[in-house]
Structure formats: C-alpha cells, structure tokens
All heavy atoms as a GROMACS GRO file, in nm:
protein
  589
    1MET      N    1  10.613  23.336  -0.316
    1MET     CA    2  10.718  23.427  -0.357
    1MET      C    3  10.848  23.350  -0.382
    1MET      O    4  10.921  23.381  -0.474
    1MET     CB    5  10.737  23.532  -0.248
    1MET     CG    6  10.811  23.651  -0.290
    1MET     SD    7  10.716  23.747  -0.405
    1MET     CE    8  10.734  23.906  -0.336
    2ARG      N    9  10.875  23.250  -0.302
    2ARG     CA   10  10.997  23.172  -0.319
    2ARG      C   11  10.997  23.097  -0.452
    2ARG      O   12  11.098  23.091  -0.521
    2ARG     CB   13  11.012  23.074  -0.203
    2ARG     CG   14  11.135  22.989  -0.211
    2ARG     CD   15  11.146  22.897  -0.091
    2ARG     NE   16  11.235  22.788  -0.116
    2ARG     CZ   17  11.364  22.788  -0.089
    2ARG    NH1   18  11.417  22.894  -0.034
    2ARG    NH2   19  11.439  22.683  -0.116
    3ILE      N   20  10.881  23.043  -0.491
    3ILE     CA   21  10.873  22.970  -0.619
    3ILE      C   22  10.898  23.066  -0.735
    3ILE      O   23  10.970  23.033  -0.829
    3ILE     CB   24  10.736  22.900  -0.632
    3ILE    CG1   25  10.727  22.786  -0.531
    3ILE    CG2   26  10.714  22.850  -0.772
    3ILE    CD1   27  10.593  22.719  -0.525
    4MET      N   28  10.842  23.187  -0.726
    4MET     CA   29  10.863  23.286  -0.832
    4MET      C   30  11.011  23.322  -0.843
    4MET      O   31  11.064  23.335  -0.954
    4MET     CB   32  10.779  23.411  -0.803
    4MET     CG   33  10.785  23.512  -0.912
    4MET     SD   34  10.711  23.448  -1.061
    4MET     CE   35  10.657  23.596  -1.136
    5ASN      N   36  11.079  23.335  -0.730
    5ASN     CA   37  11.222  23.365  -0.733
    5ASN      C   38  11.301  23.252  -0.797
    5ASN      O   39  11.395  23.276  -0.872
    5ASN     CB   40  11.275  23.394  -0.592
    5ASN     CG   41  11.231  23.530  -0.544
    5ASN    OD1   42  11.200  23.619  -0.622
    5ASN    ND2   43  11.227  23.547  -0.414
    6LEU      N   44  11.266  23.128  -0.766
    6LEU     CA   45  11.336  23.014  -0.826
    6LEU      C   46  11.311  23.005  -0.976
    6LEU      O   47  11.403  22.977  -1.053
    6LEU     CB   48  11.293  22.884  -0.757
    6LEU     CG   49  11.341  22.867  -0.613
    6LEU    CD1   50  11.278  22.742  -0.551
    6LEU    CD2   51  11.491  22.862  -0.606
    7VAL      N   52  11.187  23.029  -1.018
    7VAL     CA   53  11.154  23.025  -1.161
    7VAL      C   54  11.228  23.135  -1.236
    7VAL      O   55  11.288  23.110  -1.341
    7VAL     CB   56  11.001  23.036  -1.183
    7VAL    CG1   57  10.968  23.060  -1.328
    7VAL    CG2   58  10.932  22.911  -1.131
    8THR      N   59  11.226  23.256  -1.181
    8THR     CA   60  11.294  23.366  -1.250
    8THR      C   61  11.445  23.346  -1.252
    8THR      O   62  11.510  23.377  -1.351
    8THR     CB   63  11.259  23.502  -1.187
    8THR    OG1   64  11.288  23.501  -1.047
    8THR    CG2   65  11.112  23.536  -1.208
    9LEU      N   66  11.500  23.289  -1.145
    9LEU     CA   67  11.643  23.260  -1.144
    9LEU      C   68  11.677  23.156  -1.251
    9LEU      O   69  11.776  23.170  -1.324
    9LEU     CB   70  11.687  23.212  -1.006
    9LEU     CG   71  11.835  23.182  -0.990
    9LEU    CD1   72  11.920  23.305  -1.017
    9LEU    CD2   73  11.862  23.128  -0.851
   10ALA      N   74  11.595  23.054  -1.264
   10ALA     CA   75  11.618  22.951  -1.367
   10ALA      C   76  11.611  23.013  -1.507
   10ALA      O   77  11.692  22.979  -1.595
   10ALA     CB   78  11.516  22.838  -1.353
   11LEU      N   79  11.516  23.103  -1.529
   11LEU     CA   80  11.505  23.169  -1.660
   11LEU      C   81  11.628  23.256  -1.690
   11LEU      O   82  11.676  23.259  -1.803
   11LEU     CB   83  11.378  23.254  -1.666
   11LEU     CG   84  11.248  23.177  -1.677
   11LEU    CD1   85  11.129  23.271  -1.658
   11LEU    CD2   86  11.238  23.106  -1.810
   12ILE      N   87  11.678  23.324  -1.588
   12ILE     CA   88  11.797  23.408  -1.608
   12ILE      C   89  11.918  23.320  -1.639
   12ILE      O   90  12.000  23.354  -1.725
   12ILE     CB   91  11.822  23.495  -1.484
   12ILE    CG1   92  11.712  23.600  -1.473
   12ILE    CG2   93  11.958  23.562  -1.491
   12ILE    CD1   94  11.714  23.676  -1.344
   13ILE      N   95  11.930  23.207  -1.571
   13ILE     CA   96  12.041  23.115  -1.601
   13ILE      C   97  12.029  23.063  -1.743
   13ILE      O   98  12.128  23.058  -1.817
   13ILE     CB   99  12.045  23.001  -1.498
   13ILE    CG1  100  12.086  23.057  -1.361
   13ILE    CG2  101  12.138  22.890  -1.543
   13ILE    CD1  102  12.071  22.960  -1.247
   14LEU      N  103  11.908  23.026  -1.785
   14LEU     CA  104  11.885  22.981  -1.922
   14LEU      C  105  11.924  23.089  -2.022
   14LEU      O  106  11.993  23.061  -2.122
   14LEU     CB  107  11.738  22.942  -1.940
   14LEU     CG  108  11.696  22.899  -2.080
   14LEU    CD1  109  11.762  22.767  -2.116
   14LEU    CD2  110  11.546  22.888  -2.087
   15GLY      N  111  11.883  23.211  -1.996
   15GLY     CA  112  11.920  23.321  -2.085
   15GLY      C  113  12.070  23.345  -2.089
   15GLY      O  114  12.128  23.371  -2.194
   16GLY      N  115  12.134  23.334  -1.973
   16GLY     CA  116  12.279  23.352  -1.968
   16GLY      C  117  12.353  23.244  -2.045
   16GLY      O  118  12.452  23.272  -2.114
   17LEU      N  119  12.305  23.120  -2.033
   17LEU     CA  120  12.367  23.012  -2.109
   17LEU      C  121  12.347  23.031  -2.259
   17LEU      O  122  12.435  22.998  -2.340
   17LEU     CB  123  12.312  22.877  -2.064
   17LEU     CG  124  12.354  22.834  -1.923
   17LEU    CD1  125  12.280  22.707  -1.882
   17LEU    CD2  126  12.504  22.817  -1.913
   18ASN      N  127  12.231  23.085  -2.296
   18ASN     CA  128  12.207  23.113  -2.438
   18ASN      C  129  12.305  23.220  -2.487
   18ASN      O  130  12.360  23.209  -2.597
   18ASN     CB  131  12.062  23.157  -2.460
   18ASN     CG  132  12.028  23.165  -2.606
   18ASN    OD1  133  12.039  23.069  -2.679
   18ASN    ND2  134  11.986  23.284  -2.650
   19TRP      N  135  12.327  23.324  -2.408
   19TRP     CA  136  12.423  23.428  -2.446
   19TRP      C  137  12.565  23.372  -2.454
   19TRP      O  138  12.644  23.411  -2.540
   19TRP     CB  139  12.419  23.546  -2.348
   19TRP     CG  140  12.310  23.641  -2.381
   19TRP    CD1  141  12.193  23.659  -2.313
   19TRP    CD2  142  12.306  23.731  -2.491
   19TRP    NE1  143  12.117  23.754  -2.376
   19TRP    CE2  144  12.184  23.800  -2.485
   19TRP    CE3  145  12.394  23.759  -2.595
   19TRP    CZ2  146  12.149  23.896  -2.578
   19TRP    CZ3  147  12.358  23.855  -2.688
   19TRP    CH2  148  12.236  23.922  -2.679
   20LEU      N  149  12.598  23.279  -2.362
   20LEU     CA  150  12.729  23.214  -2.369
   20LEU      C  151  12.744  23.138  -2.501
   20LEU      O  152  12.848  23.148  -2.568
   20LEU     CB  153  12.747  23.119  -2.251
   20LEU     CG  154  12.876  23.037  -2.249
   20LEU    CD1  155  12.997  23.129  -2.231
   20LEU    CD2  156  12.870  22.933  -2.140
   21SER      N  157  12.640  23.066  -2.537
   21SER     CA  158  12.641  22.993  -2.664
   21SER      C  159  12.656  23.089  -2.782
   21SER      O  160  12.731  23.061  -2.876
   21SER     CB  161  12.512  22.910  -2.678
   21SER     OG  162  12.501  22.855  -2.805
   22MET      N  163  12.587  23.201  -2.776
   22MET     CA  164  12.597  23.301  -2.884
   22MET      C  165  12.739  23.358  -2.892
   22MET      O  166  12.792  23.377  -3.001
   22MET     CB  167  12.498  23.415  -2.861
   22MET     CG  168  12.354  23.379  -2.887
   22MET     SD  169  12.318  23.357  -3.061
   22MET     CE  170  12.340  23.522  -3.120
   23GLY      N  171  12.799  23.384  -2.777
   23GLY     CA  172  12.932  23.443  -2.776
   23GLY      C  173  13.041  23.348  -2.818
   23GLY      O  174  13.136  23.387  -2.885
   24VAL      N  175  13.028  23.222  -2.779
   24VAL     CA  176  13.135  23.126  -2.807
   24VAL      C  177  13.126  23.068  -2.948
   24VAL      O  178  13.225  23.065  -3.021
   24VAL     CB  179  13.133  23.011  -2.701
   24VAL    CG1  180  13.230  22.901  -2.738
   24VAL    CG2  181  13.165  23.066  -2.563
   25ILE      N  182  13.006  23.023  -2.986
   25ILE     CA  183  12.994  22.956  -3.116
   25ILE      C  184  12.894  23.023  -3.210
   25ILE      O  185  12.871  22.974  -3.320
   25ILE     CB  186  12.957  22.807  -3.099
   25ILE    CG1  187  12.826  22.790  -3.024
   25ILE    CG2  188  13.069  22.732  -3.030
   25ILE    CD1  189  12.778  22.645  -3.015
   26GLY      N  190  12.833  23.133  -3.165
   26GLY     CA  191  12.740  23.205  -3.252
   26GLY      C  192  12.610  23.130  -3.278
   26GLY      O  193  12.550  23.146  -3.384
   27TYR      N  194  12.567  23.048  -3.182
   27TYR     CA  195  12.447  22.965  -3.201
   27TYR      C  196  12.340  23.006  -3.100
   27TYR      O  197  12.364  23.005  -2.980
   27TYR     CB  198  12.484  22.818  -3.182
   27TYR     CG  199  12.371  22.722  -3.210
   27TYR    CD1  200  12.323  22.703  -3.339
   27TYR    CD2  201  12.313  22.650  -3.108
   27TYR    CE1  202  12.220  22.615  -3.365
   27TYR    CE2  203  12.209  22.562  -3.132
   27TYR     CZ  204  12.163  22.545  -3.261
   27TYR     OH  205  12.061  22.458  -3.286
   28ASP      N  206  12.222  23.041  -3.149
   28ASP     CA  207  12.110  23.082  -3.066
   28ASP      C  208  12.025  22.959  -3.032
   28ASP      O  209  11.942  22.916  -3.112
   28ASP     CB  210  12.027  23.187  -3.139
   28ASP     CG  211  11.910  23.240  -3.058
   28ASP    OD1  212  11.898  23.205  -2.939
   28ASP    OD2  213  11.831  23.317  -3.115
   29VAL      N  214  12.047  22.902  -2.914
   29VAL     CA  215  11.977  22.781  -2.874
   29VAL      C  216  11.827  22.806  -2.859
   29VAL      O  217  11.745  22.730  -2.911
   29VAL     CB  218  12.034  22.726  -2.741
   29VAL    CG1  219  11.958  22.604  -2.694
   29VAL    CG2  220  12.181  22.694  -2.757
   30ILE      N  221  11.790  22.914  -2.791
   30ILE     CA  222  11.648  22.942  -2.767
   30ILE      C  223  11.576  22.966  -2.899
   30ILE      O  224  11.467  22.914  -2.922
   30ILE     CB  225  11.631  23.062  -2.672
   30ILE    CG1  226  11.683  23.024  -2.533
   30ILE    CG2  227  11.486  23.107  -2.665
   30ILE    CD1  228  11.685  23.137  -2.434
   31GLY      N  229  11.635  23.044  -2.987
   31GLY     CA  230  11.575  23.070  -3.117
   31GLY      C  231  11.558  22.944  -3.199
   31GLY      O  232  11.457  22.926  -3.267
   32THR      N  233  11.655  22.855  -3.192
   32THR     CA  234  11.648  22.731  -3.267
   32THR      C  235  11.542  22.637  -3.211
   32THR      O  236  11.464  22.578  -3.285
   32THR     CB  237  11.785  22.660  -3.267
   32THR    OG1  238  11.882  22.749  -3.323
   32THR    CG2  239  11.781  22.532  -3.347
   33VAL      N  240  11.539  22.625  -3.078
   33VAL     CA  241  11.443  22.534  -3.014
   33VAL      C  242  11.300  22.582  -3.036
   33VAL      O  243  11.211  22.502  -3.064
   33VAL     CB  244  11.474  22.520  -2.863
   33VAL    CG1  245  11.362  22.449  -2.790
   33VAL    CG2  246  11.605  22.446  -2.843
   34LEU      N  247  11.278  22.712  -3.025
   34LEU     CA  248  11.142  22.764  -3.039
   34LEU      C  249  11.101  22.787  -3.184
   34LEU      O  250  10.984  22.808  -3.211
   34LEU     CB  251  11.128  22.894  -2.959
   34LEU     CG  252  11.141  22.875  -2.808
   34LEU    CD1  253  11.128  23.009  -2.738
   34LEU    CD2  254  11.039  22.777  -2.754
   35GLY      N  255  11.195  22.782  -3.274
   35GLY     CA  256  11.161  22.790  -3.416
   35GLY      C  257  11.126  22.930  -3.463
   35GLY      O  258  11.210  23.000  -3.514
   36GLY      N  259  11.003  22.968  -3.448
   36GLY     CA  260  10.956  23.095  -3.501
   36GLY      C  261  11.014  23.215  -3.429
   36GLY      O  262  11.042  23.212  -3.310
   37ALA      N  263  11.029  23.322  -3.504
   37ALA     CA  264  11.086  23.445  -3.449
   37ALA      C  265  10.996  23.503  -3.340
   37ALA      O  266  11.045  23.557  -3.241
   37ALA     CB  267  11.107  23.548  -3.560
   38MET      N  268  10.865  23.490  -3.358
   38MET     CA  269  10.773  23.546  -3.258
   38MET      C  270  10.784  23.471  -3.126
   38MET      O  271  10.783  23.534  -3.020
   38MET     CB  272  10.629  23.539  -3.312
   38MET     CG  273  10.532  23.618  -3.232
   38MET     SD  274  10.577  23.792  -3.243
   38MET     CE  275  10.449  23.862  -3.144
   39LEU      N  276  10.796  23.340  -3.129
   39LEU     CA  277  10.810  23.262  -3.006
   39LEU      C  278  10.943  23.293  -2.937
   39LEU      O  279  10.950  23.303  -2.814
   39LEU     CB  280  10.800  23.112  -3.034
   39LEU     CG  281  10.660  23.058  -3.063
   39LEU    CD1  282  10.668  22.910  -3.096
   39LEU    CD2  283  10.570  23.080  -2.943
   40ALA      N  284  11.048  23.309  -3.015
   40ALA     CA  285  11.179  23.342  -2.958
   40ALA      C  286  11.174  23.479  -2.892
   40ALA      O  287  11.226  23.498  -2.782
   40ALA     CB  288  11.287  23.337  -3.065
   41ARG      N  289  11.110  23.574  -2.957
   41ARG     CA  290  11.097  23.709  -2.899
   41ARG      C  291  11.018  23.705  -2.769
   41ARG      O  292  11.052  23.774  -2.673
   41ARG     CB  293  11.030  23.804  -2.998
   41ARG     CG  294  11.123  23.844  -3.111
   41ARG     CD  295  11.060  23.944  -3.202
   41ARG     NE  296  11.039  24.069  -3.128
   41ARG     CZ  297  10.984  24.178  -3.179
   41ARG    NH1  298  10.944  24.177  -3.304
   41ARG    NH2  299  10.970  24.285  -3.108
   42LEU      N  300  10.914  23.623  -2.765
   42LEU     CA  301  10.836  23.607  -2.643
   42LEU      C  302  10.922  23.548  -2.531
   42LEU      O  303  10.917  23.593  -2.416
   42LEU     CB  304  10.714  23.520  -2.669
   42LEU     CG  305  10.621  23.495  -2.551
   42LEU    CD1  306  10.561  23.625  -2.499
   42LEU    CD2  307  10.513  23.397  -2.589
   43ALA      N  308  11.004  23.449  -2.564
   43ALA     CA  309  11.094  23.389  -2.465
   43ALA      C  310  11.193  23.492  -2.414
   43ALA      O  311  11.218  23.500  -2.293
   43ALA     CB  312  11.168  23.271  -2.527
   44TYR      N  313  11.249  23.574  -2.502
   44TYR     CA  314  11.344  23.677  -2.460
   44TYR      C  315  11.275  23.782  -2.372
   44TYR      O  316  11.333  23.831  -2.276
   44TYR     CB  317  11.410  23.744  -2.580
   44TYR     CG  318  11.491  23.649  -2.664
   44TYR    CD1  319  11.486  23.653  -2.802
   44TYR    CD2  320  11.573  23.554  -2.604
   44TYR    CE1  321  11.560  23.566  -2.879
   44TYR    CE2  322  11.648  23.466  -2.680
   44TYR     CZ  323  11.641  23.472  -2.817
   44TYR     OH  324  11.715  23.386  -2.893
   45LEU      N  325  11.151  23.814  -2.403
   45LEU     CA  326  11.074  23.908  -2.321
   45LEU      C  327  11.054  23.851  -2.180
   45LEU      O  328  11.074  23.920  -2.081
   45LEU     CB  329  10.939  23.936  -2.387
   45LEU     CG  330  10.843  24.023  -2.307
   45LEU    CD1  331  10.895  24.165  -2.298
   45LEU    CD2  332  10.705  24.020  -2.368
   46ILE      N  333  11.016  23.725  -2.171
   46ILE     CA  334  10.994  23.661  -2.041
   46ILE      C  335  11.125  23.654  -1.962
   46ILE      O  336  11.126  23.682  -1.841
   46ILE     CB  337  10.932  23.521  -2.060
   46ILE    CG1  338  10.789  23.537  -2.113
   46ILE    CG2  339  10.933  23.443  -1.930
   46ILE    CD1  340  10.726  23.408  -2.159
   47ILE      N  341  11.235  23.623  -2.028
   47ILE     CA  342  11.364  23.618  -1.959
   47ILE      C  343  11.404  23.758  -1.911
   47ILE      O  344  11.455  23.774  -1.800
   47ILE     CB  345  11.472  23.557  -2.051
   47ILE    CG1  346  11.443  23.408  -2.072
   47ILE    CG2  347  11.611  23.577  -1.993
   47ILE    CD1  348  11.526  23.342  -2.180
   48GLY      N  349  11.378  23.858  -1.990
   48GLY     CA  350  11.406  23.996  -1.948
   48GLY      C  351  11.323  24.039  -1.830
   48GLY      O  352  11.373  24.104  -1.737
   49LEU      N  353  11.196  24.001  -1.828
   49LEU     CA  354  11.110  24.032  -1.714
   49LEU      C  355  11.156  23.958  -1.589
   49LEU      O  356  11.150  24.011  -1.478
   49LEU     CB  357  10.964  23.998  -1.746
   49LEU     CG  358  10.897  24.087  -1.850
   49LEU    CD1  359  10.760  24.033  -1.886
   49LEU    CD2  360  10.888  24.231  -1.802
   50ALA      N  361  11.207  23.836  -1.607
   50ALA     CA  362  11.262  23.760  -1.495
   50ALA      C  363  11.382  23.833  -1.436
   50ALA      O  364  11.401  23.836  -1.315
   50ALA     CB  365  11.300  23.619  -1.540
   51ALA      N  366  11.465  23.890  -1.522
   51ALA     CA  367  11.581  23.965  -1.474
   51ALA      C  368  11.537  24.087  -1.394
   51ALA      O  369  11.595  24.118  -1.289
   51ALA     CB  370  11.669  24.007  -1.591
   52ILE      N  371  11.434  24.156  -1.440
   52ILE     CA  372  11.382  24.271  -1.366
   52ILE      C  373  11.328  24.226  -1.231
   52ILE      O  374  11.351  24.291  -1.129
   52ILE     CB  375  11.274  24.344  -1.449
   52ILE    CG1  376  11.340  24.412  -1.570
   52ILE    CG2  377  11.199  24.446  -1.363
   52ILE    CD1  378  11.244  24.469  -1.670
   53TRP      N  379  11.259  24.112  -1.228
   53TRP     CA  380  11.206  24.059  -1.102
   53TRP      C  381  11.320  24.032  -1.004
   53TRP      O  382  11.309  24.059  -0.885
   53TRP     CB  383  11.127  23.931  -1.128
   53TRP     CG  384  11.072  23.869  -1.004
   53TRP    CD1  385  11.134  23.779  -0.923
   53TRP    CD2  386  10.945  23.894  -0.945
   53TRP    NE1  387  11.054  23.745  -0.819
   53TRP    CE2  388  10.936  23.815  -0.830
   53TRP    CE3  389  10.837  23.974  -0.981
   53TRP    CZ2  390  10.824  23.815  -0.747
   53TRP    CZ3  391  10.726  23.974  -0.899
   53TRP    CH2  392  10.720  23.895  -0.784
   54GLN      N  393  11.431  23.979  -1.054
   54GLN     CA  394  11.544  23.946  -0.967
   54GLN      C  395  11.620  24.070  -0.920
   54GLN      O  396  11.700  24.062  -0.828
   54GLN     CB  397  11.640  23.851  -1.038
   54GLN     CG  398  11.590  23.709  -1.045
   54GLN     CD  399  11.580  23.645  -0.908
   54GLN    OE1  400  11.666  23.663  -0.822
   54GLN    NE2  401  11.474  23.570  -0.886
   55LEU      N  402  11.595  24.185  -0.980
   55LEU     CA  403  11.657  24.308  -0.932
   55LEU      C  404  11.602  24.349  -0.796
   55LEU      O  405  11.672  24.411  -0.716
   55LEU     CB  406  11.634  24.422  -1.032
   55LEU     CG  407  11.716  24.420  -1.158
   55LEU    CD1  408  11.672  24.531  -1.252
   55LEU    CD2  409  11.864  24.433  -1.127
   56MET      N  410  11.477  24.314  -0.768
   56MET     CA  411  11.415  24.356  -0.642
   56MET      C  412  11.492  24.307  -0.520
   56MET      O  413  11.522  24.387  -0.432
   56MET     CB  414  11.268  24.312  -0.638
   56MET     CG  415  11.181  24.388  -0.736
   56MET     SD  416  11.006  24.356  -0.720
   56MET     CE  417  10.995  24.184  -0.764
   57PRO      N  418  11.527  24.178  -0.508
   57PRO     CA  419  11.605  24.136  -0.391
   57PRO      C  420  11.742  24.204  -0.384
   57PRO      O  421  11.792  24.233  -0.277
   57PRO     CB  422  11.621  23.985  -0.409
   57PRO     CG  423  11.514  23.944  -0.502
   57PRO     CD  424  11.487  24.062  -0.589
   58GLY      N  425  11.800  24.231  -0.500
   58GLY     CA  426  11.929  24.300  -0.502
   58GLY      C  427  11.919  24.440  -0.446
   58GLY      O  428  12.000  24.482  -0.364
   59PHE      N  429  11.818  24.514  -0.489
   59PHE     CA  430  11.799  24.649  -0.437
   59PHE      C  431  11.761  24.646  -0.290
   59PHE      O  432  11.801  24.732  -0.213
   59PHE     CB  433  11.692  24.724  -0.517
   59PHE     CG  434  11.739  24.768  -0.653
   59PHE    CD1  435  11.659  24.749  -0.764
   59PHE    CD2  436  11.862  24.828  -0.671
   59PHE    CE1  437  11.702  24.789  -0.890
   59PHE    CE2  438  11.907  24.867  -0.796
   59PHE     CZ  439  11.826  24.848  -0.905
   60GLN      N  440  11.684  24.545  -0.249
   60GLN     CA  441  11.646  24.532  -0.110
   60GLN      C  442  11.769  24.512  -0.022
   60GLN      O  443  11.778  24.567   0.087
   60GLN     CB  444  11.548  24.416  -0.092
   60GLN     CG  445  11.496  24.404   0.049
   60GLN     CD  446  11.400  24.287   0.062
   60GLN    OE1  447  11.398  24.196  -0.020
   60GLN    NE2  448  11.320  24.290   0.167
   61SER      N  449  11.866  24.438  -0.069
   61SER     CA  450  11.987  24.416   0.010
   61SER      C  451  12.067  24.544   0.026
   61SER      O  452  12.134  24.562   0.127
   61SER     CB  453  12.072  24.305  -0.050
   61SER     OG  454  12.131  24.346  -0.171
   62PHE      N  455  12.060  24.634  -0.073
   62PHE     CA  456  12.130  24.762  -0.060
   62PHE      C  457  12.059  24.854   0.038
   62PHE      O  458  12.123  24.926   0.112
   62PHE     CB  459  12.142  24.833  -0.195
   62PHE     CG  460  12.241  24.768  -0.288
   62PHE    CD1  461  12.202  24.726  -0.413
   62PHE    CD2  462  12.372  24.750  -0.249
   62PHE    CE1  463  12.292  24.666  -0.499
   62PHE    CE2  464  12.464  24.690  -0.333
   62PHE     CZ  465  12.423  24.649  -0.459
   63THR      N  466  11.927  24.855   0.036
   63THR     CA  467  11.854  24.947   0.124
   63THR      C  468  11.844  24.896   0.266
   63THR      O  469  11.848  24.974   0.360
   63THR     CB  470  11.712  24.974   0.068
   63THR    OG1  471  11.641  24.851   0.058
   63THR    CG2  472  11.718  25.043  -0.066
   64LEU      N  473  11.829  24.766   0.285
   64LEU     CA  474  11.817  24.710   0.419
   64LEU      C  475  11.951  24.670   0.478
   64LEU      O  476  11.964  24.656   0.598
   64LEU     CB  477  11.727  24.584   0.417
   64LEU     CG  478  11.581  24.605   0.382
   64LEU    CD1  479  11.510  24.471   0.376
   64LEU    CD2  480  11.515  24.694   0.486
   65GLY      N  481  12.048  24.652   0.396
   65GLY     CA  482  12.174  24.595   0.440
   65GLY      C  483  12.170  24.446   0.412
   65GLY      O  484  12.066  24.382   0.425
   66GLU      N  485  12.281  24.390   0.375
   66GLU     CA  486  12.283  24.250   0.331
   66GLU      C  487  12.236  24.156   0.440
   66GLU      O  488  12.159  24.064   0.415
   66GLU     CB  489  12.425  24.214   0.287
   66GLU     CG  490  12.434  24.078   0.224
   66GLU     CD  491  12.571  24.051   0.168
   66GLU    OE1  492  12.644  24.147   0.140
   66GLU    OE2  493  12.604  23.934   0.154
   67VAL      N  494  12.278  24.178   0.562
   67VAL     CA  495  12.240  24.088   0.671
   67VAL      C  496  12.090  24.095   0.696
   67VAL      O  497  12.024  23.992   0.714
   67VAL     CB  498  12.320  24.121   0.799
   67VAL    CG1  499  12.272  24.037   0.916
   67VAL    CG2  500  12.468  24.103   0.776
   68ASP      N  501  12.033  24.215   0.696
   68ASP     CA  502  11.889  24.230   0.719
   68ASP      C  503  11.808  24.166   0.607
   68ASP      O  504  11.704  24.107   0.630
   68ASP     CB  505  11.851  24.377   0.732
   68ASP     CG  506  11.902  24.438   0.861
   68ASP    OD1  507  11.925  24.362   0.957
   68ASP    OD2  508  11.920  24.561   0.865
   69ALA      N  509  11.855  24.176   0.483
   69ALA     CA  510  11.783  24.117   0.370
   69ALA      C  511  11.784  23.965   0.381
   69ALA      O  512  11.685  23.899   0.352
   69ALA     CB  513  11.845  24.160   0.238
   70GLU      N  514  11.895  23.907   0.426
   70GLU     CA  515  11.902  23.763   0.441
   70GLU      C  516  11.818  23.714   0.557
   70GLU      O  517  11.776  23.600   0.560
   70GLU     CB  518  12.049  23.720   0.460
   70GLU     CG  519  12.130  23.732   0.333
   70GLU     CD  520  12.274  23.691   0.354
   70GLU    OE1  521  12.310  23.652   0.466
   70GLU    OE2  522  12.350  23.699   0.257
   71ARG      N  523  11.793  23.798   0.653
   71ARG     CA  524  11.713  23.760   0.769
   71ARG      C  525  11.571  23.724   0.727
   71ARG      O  526  11.504  23.646   0.792
   71ARG     CB  527  11.712  23.874   0.870
   71ARG     CG  528  11.661  23.834   1.005
   71ARG     CD  529  11.678  23.943   1.107
   71ARG     NE  530  11.821  23.966   1.127
   71ARG     CZ  531  11.874  24.084   1.156
   71ARG    NH1  532  11.798  24.190   1.168
   71ARG    NH2  533  12.004  24.098   1.173
   72HIS      N  534  11.522  23.779   0.617
   72HIS     CA  535  11.386  23.752   0.569
   72HIS      C  536  11.375  23.620   0.497
   72HIS      O  537  11.266  23.573   0.468
   72HIS     CB  538  11.336  23.865   0.478
   72HIS     CG  539  11.326  23.997   0.549
   72HIS    ND1  540  11.231  24.020   0.645
   72HIS    CD2  541  11.401  24.108   0.542
   72HIS    CE1  542  11.245  24.144   0.691
   72HIS    NE2  543  11.348  24.199   0.629
   73LEU      N  544  11.488  23.559   0.463
   73LEU     CA  545  11.487  23.431   0.393
   73LEU      C  546  11.463  23.318   0.493
   73LEU      O  547  11.518  23.319   0.603
   73LEU     CB  548  11.620  23.406   0.322
   73LEU     CG  549  11.657  23.505   0.212
   73LEU    CD1  550  11.798  23.476   0.161
   73LEU    CD2  551  11.559  23.496   0.098
   74PRO      N  552  11.380  23.220   0.458
   74PRO     CA  553  11.360  23.108   0.549
   74PRO      C  554  11.485  23.021   0.553
   74PRO      O  555  11.542  22.987   0.449
   74PRO     CB  556  11.242  23.032   0.489
   74PRO     CG  557  11.242  23.070   0.345
   74PRO     CD  558  11.300  23.209   0.337
   75HIS      N  559  11.530  22.991   0.672
   75HIS     CA  560  11.650  22.906   0.688
   75HIS      C  561  11.607  22.768   0.730
   75HIS      O  562  11.527  22.751   0.822
   75HIS     CB  563  11.744  22.966   0.793
   75HIS     CG  564  11.800  23.098   0.752
   75HIS    ND1  565  11.901  23.109   0.659
   75HIS    CD2  566  11.770  23.224   0.788
   75HIS    CE1  567  11.931  23.236   0.642
   75HIS    NE2  568  11.852  23.308   0.718
   76HIS      N  569  11.657  22.669   0.662
   76HIS     CA  570  11.625  22.531   0.694
   76HIS      C  571  11.733  22.474   0.784
   76HIS      O  572  11.851  22.494   0.762
   76HIS     CB  573  11.615  22.447   0.566
   76HIS     CG  574  11.511  22.497   0.472
   76HIS    ND1  575  11.377  22.482   0.496
   76HIS    CD2  576  11.520  22.567   0.355
   76HIS    CE1  577  11.309  22.538   0.399
   76HIS    NE2  578  11.394  22.591   0.312
   77ARG      N  579  11.691  22.405   0.888
   77ARG     CA  580  11.788  22.348   0.982
   77ARG      C  581  11.788  22.200   0.976
   77ARG      O  582  11.704  22.133   0.940
   77ARG     CB  583  11.754  22.392   1.122
   77ARG     CG  584  11.769  22.541   1.137
   77ARG     CD  585  11.727  22.585   1.273
   77ARG     NE  586  11.719  22.731   1.266
   77ARG     CZ  587  11.710  22.805   1.369
   77ARG    NH1  588  11.708  22.753   1.489
   77ARG    NH2  589  11.704  22.934   1.358
   0.00000   0.00000   0.00000
C-alpha cells in the first residue's frame, strides 16, 4: 500500500508540473513526450486515477481525525 501511495503521489506531482507548464508557457510536456493523442489521454487518465486514489487518505483523516490517521503510518526511528 505504501508503494502505491508513493507512485500515485509522484504521478500527481508530474501532472501538477505539467499544468504549471501549461499555465505559464502554454506547453504540454506530457503530450509532447508521449507524442500521440491516445497515449497522452491514457497518461492523463492514469494521473486522474492517481488523484482519486490519493483522496482516500485525505477522507480518512477527516473521519478518523488527523492524529488517528497518522497513527496508522509506519514511523521510522
């Protein structure tokens, strides 16, 4: 589960940086790198699903309380 959270977080950051690029200079990095429109759409779909996946811990922190939600995270000493 931890690896999935890290992967989805990385995808969301990648998508956010792409949106930053679109907003600042109007350049679609993901679309350019992947070339075809179908591949770019697939990448955007995967990034969107990653965002939905990351909503789960956010909602869990609201229902359990922030401290209780963090208690489930492994802490390294």
